[in-house]
Wavefront OBJ file of the C-alpha trace (Angstrom):
o trace
v -2.753 -81.268 271.356
v -0.274 -79.872 273.485
v -0.402 -76.308 275.283
v 2.071 -73.183 276.038
v 2.249 -71.797 279.220
v 2.465 -68.113 278.636
v 3.286 -67.352 282.692
v 3.360 -69.235 285.903
v 2.235 -67.512 289.472
v 5.344 -66.958 291.670
v 5.335 -68.907 294.565
v 2.772 -71.592 292.930
v 3.521 -75.061 292.635
v 4.322 -75.191 289.506
v 7.192 -72.287 289.912
v 8.713 -74.402 292.347
v 8.810 -76.986 290.533
v 10.549 -75.107 287.960
v 8.078 -74.459 285.277
v 8.701 -71.620 282.860
v 6.741 -69.204 280.668
v 7.216 -71.040 277.066
v 7.346 -74.437 278.409
v 4.852 -76.804 276.588
v 2.306 -78.979 278.881
v 1.902 -82.531 277.424
v 0.284 -84.787 279.940
v -0.779 -84.791 283.944
v -0.305 -88.297 285.182
v -0.175 -89.439 281.792
v -3.495 -87.533 280.813
v -3.152 -86.004 277.513
v -4.061 -82.354 278.316
v -6.001 -80.439 275.713
v -7.534 -77.867 277.150
v -8.988 -75.610 280.303
v -11.182 -78.701 280.975
v -8.169 -81.478 281.106
v -6.256 -78.978 283.034
v -8.400 -77.855 285.598
v -9.900 -81.588 286.349
v -6.771 -83.306 286.807
v -4.527 -80.798 288.489
v -7.317 -81.556 291.456
v -4.692 -84.715 292.086
v -2.454 -84.465 294.838
v 0.256 -85.957 293.488
v 0.824 -85.164 289.898
v 3.412 -85.922 287.039
v 3.475 -83.321 285.166
v 5.153 -84.273 281.126
v 6.140 -81.235 279.431
v 9.027 -79.606 277.137
v 10.995 -77.198 278.129
v 12.363 -74.031 275.964
v 15.199 -76.071 275.121
v 12.868 -78.808 273.227
v 13.717 -81.162 275.944
v 11.101 -83.607 277.335
v 11.146 -83.357 280.714
v 8.587 -84.577 284.111
v 7.920 -83.164 287.285
v 6.327 -84.761 290.967
v 4.468 -82.130 292.740
v 2.287 -82.987 295.683
v 0.063 -80.309 296.711
v -3.259 -80.201 298.406
v -6.719 -81.432 296.465
v -7.922 -78.204 295.124
v -4.715 -75.984 295.414
v -3.918 -74.351 292.218
v -1.139 -75.503 289.810
v -0.266 -71.694 288.959
v -0.278 -72.170 285.065
v -1.741 -69.092 283.016
v -2.362 -69.548 279.145
v -3.149 -67.628 276.320
v -6.544 -68.122 276.222
v -9.113 -69.106 279.395
v -10.183 -72.198 277.068
v -5.818 -72.779 276.596
v -7.610 -73.145 272.689
v -10.428 -71.069 270.325
v -13.646 -70.622 271.104
v -15.634 -73.190 268.861
v -18.163 -71.445 266.783
v -21.882 -72.913 265.865
v -22.504 -74.469 262.712
v -25.989 -73.814 262.932
v -28.320 -71.622 261.021
v -31.473 -71.536 263.150
v -34.286 -69.374 261.864
v -34.687 -67.726 265.342
v -31.112 -67.123 265.874
v -30.555 -63.411 267.134
v -27.079 -62.575 265.435
v -28.423 -63.412 262.263
v -30.732 -60.291 263.100
v -28.055 -57.721 264.124
v -27.645 -54.766 261.953
v -24.141 -54.089 260.374
v -21.678 -51.939 261.687
v -22.044 -53.229 264.999
v -18.643 -54.340 267.445
v -17.337 -57.771 265.623
v -17.450 -59.274 268.778
v -21.340 -59.174 269.107
v -20.972 -61.472 265.333
v -19.815 -64.353 267.008
v -21.763 -67.233 267.536
v -20.501 -69.489 269.848
v -21.369 -73.175 271.077
v -18.627 -74.402 272.857
v -19.248 -77.009 276.129
v -16.885 -76.084 277.826
v -18.544 -72.439 277.550
v -21.126 -74.274 279.025
v -19.229 -75.789 282.067
v -17.222 -72.601 282.788
v -19.872 -70.191 282.481
v -23.336 -71.815 281.973
v -23.633 -71.034 278.269
v -26.063 -73.064 276.265
v -25.074 -75.658 273.948
v -26.651 -77.315 270.855
v -24.917 -80.198 270.975
v -23.445 -80.628 267.632
v -20.416 -79.491 268.064
v -20.035 -82.437 270.224
v -17.658 -85.547 269.197
v -17.632 -88.672 270.824
v -14.594 -88.022 272.520
v -16.156 -85.187 274.400
v -19.525 -86.996 275.288
v -16.923 -89.403 277.297
v -15.050 -86.849 278.495
v -17.978 -85.274 280.293
v -19.395 -88.208 281.294
v -15.653 -89.274 282.719
v -15.550 -86.508 284.305
v -19.247 -85.764 285.491
v -19.440 -82.393 284.146
v -22.928 -81.256 285.406
v -25.027 -79.573 284.767
v -25.147 -79.172 281.143
v -26.977 -76.289 279.643
v -28.759 -77.644 276.449
v -30.298 -75.466 273.578
v -33.125 -78.498 272.627
v -35.623 -76.531 271.190
v -37.803 -79.486 269.794
v -36.868 -83.326 270.336
v -38.606 -83.964 266.889
v -35.188 -84.831 265.020
v -36.375 -83.882 261.528
v -37.885 -80.767 263.020
v -34.475 -79.622 264.500
v -32.712 -80.020 261.044
v -34.867 -77.839 259.377
v -34.926 -75.385 262.505
v -31.185 -75.288 262.534
v -30.326 -75.824 258.910
v -27.663 -78.274 260.353
v -28.087 -82.183 258.961
v -26.836 -83.274 262.460
v -28.675 -81.528 264.189
v -31.513 -84.465 264.657
v -29.041 -87.203 265.113
v -27.394 -84.916 268.269
v -30.317 -85.513 270.474
v -29.283 -88.882 270.838
v -26.530 -87.455 273.025
v -29.186 -86.648 275.810
v -30.572 -89.965 276.916
v -26.632 -91.471 277.223
v -26.269 -87.860 279.269
v -28.922 -88.664 281.178
v -28.191 -92.796 281.806
v -24.823 -91.914 282.947
v -26.134 -89.241 285.221
v -25.211 -85.946 284.273
v -27.896 -83.103 284.933
v -28.933 -81.202 282.195
v -30.839 -77.738 282.142
v -32.791 -77.562 278.806
v -33.873 -74.592 276.436
v -36.843 -74.276 274.305
v -36.794 -71.161 272.133
v -40.267 -71.244 270.548
v -41.586 -70.111 267.162
v -45.444 -69.682 266.494
v -46.344 -72.381 263.620
v -42.724 -74.217 264.357
v -42.099 -75.787 267.635
v -44.827 -74.984 269.684
v -48.217 -76.439 270.227
v -48.300 -80.232 269.654
v -44.434 -80.023 268.897
v -43.918 -78.348 271.995
v -46.176 -81.056 273.933
v -44.303 -84.114 272.259
v -40.819 -82.167 273.188
v -41.858 -81.564 276.968
v -43.406 -85.035 277.219
v -39.961 -86.515 275.907
v -37.749 -84.154 277.974
v -39.752 -84.776 281.482
v -39.341 -88.360 280.812
v -35.879 -88.212 281.320
v -34.900 -87.964 285.338
v -31.669 -86.161 284.987
v -33.143 -83.057 283.026
v -33.906 -80.963 285.975
v -35.167 -78.040 284.024
v -36.890 -76.794 280.944
v -37.346 -73.435 280.235
v -39.876 -72.195 277.143
v -38.317 -69.121 275.436
v -40.728 -67.081 272.731
v -38.509 -66.250 269.721
v -37.073 -62.470 269.449
v -37.632 -60.847 266.582
v -35.993 -57.468 265.783
v -36.960 -55.426 262.108
v -33.534 -56.550 260.682
v -34.880 -60.154 259.088
v -34.710 -59.445 255.635
v -33.716 -62.847 253.930
v -34.072 -65.000 256.883
v -36.875 -67.492 257.401
v -40.522 -66.315 257.947
v -41.097 -66.302 261.648
v -44.120 -64.492 263.194
v -44.056 -63.667 267.279
v -46.342 -64.617 269.539
v -49.777 -62.748 270.695
v -51.706 -62.868 273.503
v -53.637 -65.781 272.817
v -51.128 -67.950 271.488
v -48.756 -66.804 274.587
v -51.482 -67.697 276.971
v -52.120 -70.780 275.037
v -48.269 -71.835 275.537
v -48.363 -71.088 278.900
v -50.776 -73.661 279.532
v -49.526 -76.400 277.776
v -46.289 -75.827 280.118
v -48.078 -76.154 282.792
v -49.689 -79.072 282.515
v -46.464 -80.556 281.479
v -45.199 -79.493 285.098
v -47.898 -80.990 286.829
v -47.346 -84.167 285.870
v -43.174 -83.652 286.448
v -44.401 -82.496 289.609
v -46.260 -85.785 290.173
v -43.179 -87.761 289.241
v -40.664 -86.191 290.642
v -42.103 -84.307 293.211
v -41.222 -80.602 292.051
v -41.831 -78.546 288.732
v -39.347 -79.169 285.794
v -41.205 -76.897 283.034
v -41.682 -73.060 283.215
v -42.697 -70.410 280.828
v -40.118 -67.440 280.373
v -41.646 -64.243 281.930
v -42.022 -62.701 278.568
v -44.629 -65.163 277.890
v -46.777 -63.978 281.076
v -46.565 -60.204 279.782
v -47.212 -61.369 276.009
v -50.535 -63.081 277.382
v -51.229 -60.331 280.112
v -51.373 -62.865 282.662
v -49.803 -62.274 286.465
v -46.371 -63.689 287.045
v -46.009 -65.939 289.936
v -44.690 -65.430 292.968
v -41.272 -66.179 293.735
v -42.039 -69.733 295.235
v -43.382 -70.759 292.274
v -39.539 -70.998 290.324
v -38.356 -73.334 293.224
v -34.424 -72.669 292.942
v -34.587 -70.308 289.929
v -32.591 -72.754 287.368
v -33.360 -70.716 284.786
v -32.944 -67.093 285.159
v -30.478 -66.618 282.123
v -33.359 -67.383 279.618
v -35.802 -64.616 281.714
v -37.461 -67.527 283.820
v -38.380 -66.006 287.531
v -36.571 -62.629 287.008
v -39.417 -60.476 287.450
v -40.521 -62.747 290.898
v -37.216 -62.620 292.286
v -36.398 -59.186 292.041
v -39.977 -58.532 292.990
v -38.895 -60.396 296.149
v -35.236 -58.974 296.429
v -36.818 -55.388 296.068
v -39.597 -55.891 299.406
v -36.536 -57.793 301.171
v -34.339 -54.644 300.768
v -36.790 -51.904 301.674
v -37.661 -54.181 305.139
v -34.602 -52.727 306.291
v -35.162 -49.023 305.730
v -36.623 -47.100 308.047
v -39.484 -44.975 307.555
v -38.716 -42.149 309.716
v -34.964 -41.476 308.698
v -34.293 -38.093 307.752
v -32.844 -38.369 304.166
v -32.148 -35.219 302.088
v -34.175 -34.527 298.862
v -33.370 -36.386 295.839
v -34.404 -36.677 292.096
v -33.529 -39.656 290.012
v -34.189 -41.180 286.775
v -34.641 -45.129 286.277
v -34.176 -46.130 282.931
v -35.582 -49.824 281.742
v -36.606 -51.976 278.955
v -40.607 -52.295 278.189
v -40.902 -55.426 279.780
v -39.805 -54.676 283.088
v -41.506 -51.223 283.196
v -44.386 -51.798 285.986
v -41.507 -54.284 288.087
v -39.687 -50.758 287.745
v -42.142 -48.529 288.577
v -43.179 -50.415 291.729
v -39.702 -50.440 292.894
v -39.437 -46.397 292.258
v -43.112 -46.145 294.236
v -41.751 -48.443 297.245
v -38.748 -46.621 297.644
v -40.816 -43.249 297.605
v -42.439 -44.555 300.237
v -39.695 -44.867 302.562
v -37.960 -42.251 301.540
v -40.372 -38.822 301.876
v -37.761 -36.439 299.865
v -37.638 -39.210 297.129
v -38.627 -38.154 293.353
v -37.934 -41.272 291.437
v -39.199 -41.436 287.955
v -39.058 -44.101 285.658
v -38.643 -43.967 281.769
v -39.250 -46.738 279.857
v -37.220 -47.437 276.618
v -39.129 -48.496 273.053
v -36.386 -50.402 271.176
v -36.215 -48.558 267.760
v -32.873 -49.674 267.126
v -33.534 -53.357 266.738
v -37.316 -52.550 266.612
v -40.072 -52.626 269.015
v -40.573 -56.038 269.468
v -37.469 -56.510 271.522
v -38.850 -55.329 275.196
v -36.054 -56.588 277.233
v -33.576 -54.264 279.350
v -30.920 -55.904 278.076
v -30.839 -54.926 274.590
v -31.733 -51.161 275.091
v -29.231 -48.820 273.485
v -27.417 -45.508 273.877
v -28.874 -44.085 271.128
v -32.416 -44.952 272.185
v -32.009 -43.764 275.736
v -30.615 -40.498 274.043
v -33.394 -39.947 271.347
v -36.120 -40.499 273.979
v -34.855 -38.660 276.923
v -32.725 -35.603 275.491
v -34.066 -32.366 277.067
v -35.787 -33.789 279.729
v -35.768 -33.484 283.326
v -34.006 -36.352 284.506
v -33.058 -35.289 288.111
v -29.624 -35.604 289.541
v -28.890 -39.071 288.343
v -29.812 -41.291 285.722
v -29.948 -44.754 286.550
v -28.931 -47.748 283.941
v -28.685 -51.475 284.661
v -25.655 -53.268 284.262
v -27.123 -55.614 281.990
v -27.114 -52.780 279.381
v -23.773 -52.742 279.115
v -20.844 -55.354 277.944
v -18.681 -57.332 280.842
v -16.496 -54.330 281.215
v -19.005 -52.304 282.438
v -18.183 -49.240 279.977
v -20.358 -49.726 276.947
v -23.612 -50.092 275.243
v -24.466 -52.442 272.282
v -24.077 -49.520 270.152
v -20.592 -48.894 271.087
v -21.422 -45.650 272.729
v -19.667 -45.433 275.964
v -21.373 -44.568 279.275
v -19.543 -41.470 279.944
v -20.259 -40.428 276.304
v -24.142 -40.864 276.901
v -23.509 -39.233 280.373
v -22.242 -36.207 278.668
v -24.749 -35.829 275.893
v -27.475 -35.898 278.094
v -25.667 -33.715 280.789
v -26.351 -36.070 283.526
v -24.659 -38.286 285.775
v -25.091 -41.669 284.677
v -24.685 -44.602 287.924
v -24.749 -48.033 286.813
v -26.540 -51.180 289.293
v -26.615 -54.570 289.251
v -29.597 -56.507 288.128
v -31.123 -57.493 291.345
v -33.615 -56.164 293.751
v -31.446 -55.523 296.197
v -28.735 -53.374 294.420
v -31.214 -51.293 293.233
v -33.007 -50.217 295.709
v -29.504 -49.621 297.624
v -28.579 -47.453 294.477
v -31.789 -45.207 294.984
v -31.866 -44.986 298.838
v -28.157 -44.280 299.199
l 1 2 3 4 5 6 7 8 9 10 11 12 13 14 15 16 17 18 19 20 21 22 23 24 25 26 27 28 29 30 31 32 33 34 35 36 37 38 39 40 41 42 43 44 45 46 47 48 49 50 51 52 53 54 55 56 57 58 59 60 61 62 63 64 65 66 67 68 69 70 71 72 73 74 75 76 77 78 79 80 81 82 83 84 85 86 87 88 89 90 91 92 93 94 95 96 97 98 99 100 101 102 103 104 105 106 107 108 109 110 111 112 113 114 115 116 117 118 119 120 121 122 123 124 125 126 127 128 129 130 131 132 133 134 135 136 137 138 139 140 141 142 143 144 145 146 147 148 149 150 151 152 153 154 155 156 157 158 159 160 161 162 163 164 165 166 167 168 169 170 171 172 173 174 175 176 177 178 179 180 181 182 183 184 185 186 187 188 189 190 191 192 193 194 195 196 197 198 199 200 201 202 203 204 205 206 207 208 209 210 211 212 213 214 215 216 217 218 219 220 221 222 223 224 225 226 227 228 229 230 231 232 233 234 235 236 237 238 239 240 241 242 243 244 245 246 247 248 249 250 251 252 253 254 255 256 257 258 259 260 261 262 263 264 265 266 267 268 269 270 271 272 273 274 275 276 277 278 279 280 281 282 283 284 285 286 287 288 289 290 291 292 293 294 295 296 297 298 299 300 301 302 303 304 305 306 307 308 309 310 311 312 313 314 315 316 317 318 319 320 321 322 323 324 325 326 327 328 329 330 331 332 333 334 335 336 337 338 339 340 341 342 343 344 345 346 347 348 349 350 351 352 353 354 355 356 357 358 359 360 361 362 363 364 365 366 367 368 369 370 371 372 373 374 375 376 377 378 379 380 381 382 383 384 385 386 387 388 389 390 391 392 393 394 395 396 397 398 399 400 401 402 403 404 405 406 407 408 409 410 411 412 413 414 415 416 417 418 419 420 421 422 423 424 425 426 427 428 429 430 431 432 433 434
């Protein structure tokens, strides 16, 4: 599949070679270019023979010499040079299927694209992969690959994902392992589906593969919008504790085998089980932060390190601010606020936990807090001079909540300045102390 060049960066090697917008890129050094992975891989060559069709419809070839990591300078209509691939599964735990109607259209798109795994760390189920793409991953040694496994039982995987190919797709994992491709795996756990003995089976299968570097176990997230969907119940204190114990037992096995822990429970399991979350050292290189594994420990460590740089005796003006978070992180943000107040004698730092009534009270993470809930629960309260929210509550542009209300709109409705902080301990402390 040829791709059309949308623009060419001025002074780039492609620009100097005479490539123009509207030209169609066919191949690089004889290799067909179908998408961004091909393009990025083959553009690293220092000598490149470009084959393309110019605006007059003639096939042209250009030889280019460049530094190994120098960009060619070609831009395309999308960052993938292709359309995103949507998910073909109908998982019993799919969060998107649990969204209410009337939200932004983009929120309902389910991606399951191996290229997004490479570019942005997205998790893929492998059910979309063709043999050609599997061989390309191996040839280009694209690593690590993030995989949503959920279970290594083929029949159960078909049932949970409502895809007849979901079980067979598991065969890709040992193939990638044998080719030396590193993998990070995710298990979204649902009580009475893939927990208990099925969890033991999955962890045993995965840690037997040397190139499965990490397995994150995450509790299913359930909104109040499950009408017509499969009957899935949440974890409770007892079952969350049992799950942690299973994960820890296989973590010990992986530690004996590889010299490192490779199985982790998401922070939410510890909160549900009312157990203390381990210290930062427990999580090694924090390979599964995107799955909520070690977020609490890392942020606490960052807060403590950031505060150690502040002088207790430095005079500062009086300041009254309010921090907003979800139920899950409430105690951690309270700890941060209290530690900041110890360093800043004139500081009043209130913390408000927002109960998620928009999606349902079982949803406790800050990233799913909406402006609607913030307004309903904070309107009329003394919020001080500033309301601080974490960036995870907003879309990537940093301007709008999940319920399509902007930060500016919420600020006007509450009558208070709203500031956004990055979701790390250093940024939060700096925002509070500035």
